[in-house]
N, C-alpha and C positions, 0 to 999 in steps of 0.2 A: 729243762723245759723246752718244748718244741712249739714255736709259733703256729697258730692255726688249729691246734688240738684242743678240743673241749674235754678237759680231764674229767669233768663230772659225768659226761656221757660215757667216756671210756671206762671210768670206774664202775658205773652201773652195769654196763655190758660185760665187763670182766667178772663181776660178782655172779651175774646170771649164767654166763658160759661156764665158769668154774663149778658152780652149783650143779648145773645140768650134767657135767662130766664127772661129778663126785670126786673132785680133787681138792686136797688141802692147799692152803696158801703156800705152805712150806714145800710141798711136793711140786707145785707149779713153778715156784721160784727155782728149784733145783733143776727141773726138766728144761726150763727156758735158759738156764745158765746165767741167771742174774747174779750181780755182784754181791748181793746180800740175801740171805735166806728169808728175811722178813720183808723183802721188797714188795711182794704182792699184798701182804697185810697192810703195809704203809700206803700203797696206792689206794686200796679199798677204803681206808680210813681217811683219805684225803691228805695224808702227810707226805706222800711221795709223788713225784712227777717223773715218769720214765722217759728215757731218751727214745728217739725214733727207732733205733736198733732194738731196744728193749721191748717196745710196742710190737715190732715185727716178730721178735722171738716168742713173745707171749701168744700172739695170734697164730703162729705156726704150731705151737704145742697144743693150743685149743682147737686147731683145725678150723679156724674162723677167718673169713676174708677180712682184711684190715679195714676196708671201707665199712663193713657191717659193724665192726667194733667201735668205729669212730662216729657213727651216726645214730641218731635217736629214732630209729625206724622199727625196732623190734624184730630185726632179721637175724637174730642169733639162731644158729641151726645146730642140730645134733646129727651125727652120722652113726647109724647103728651098725655094729659089727657082727 
């Protein structure tokens, strides 16, 4: 658990960004190199609290600025390829 992170906001933004990019929780966990395959599912269900390194890895895979993922401002973006 990282002091200062509102995990409810991160969880909601994570769900939104993952949905936009059409990634399964398992795929995102693997792509981010998380220690458990079900880590993303646990975070989204409110059962897991990622470390700062894990938050950073998740944001990198989702191509989202870390500040956007940690704030409740609706600034989750999608980059079209």
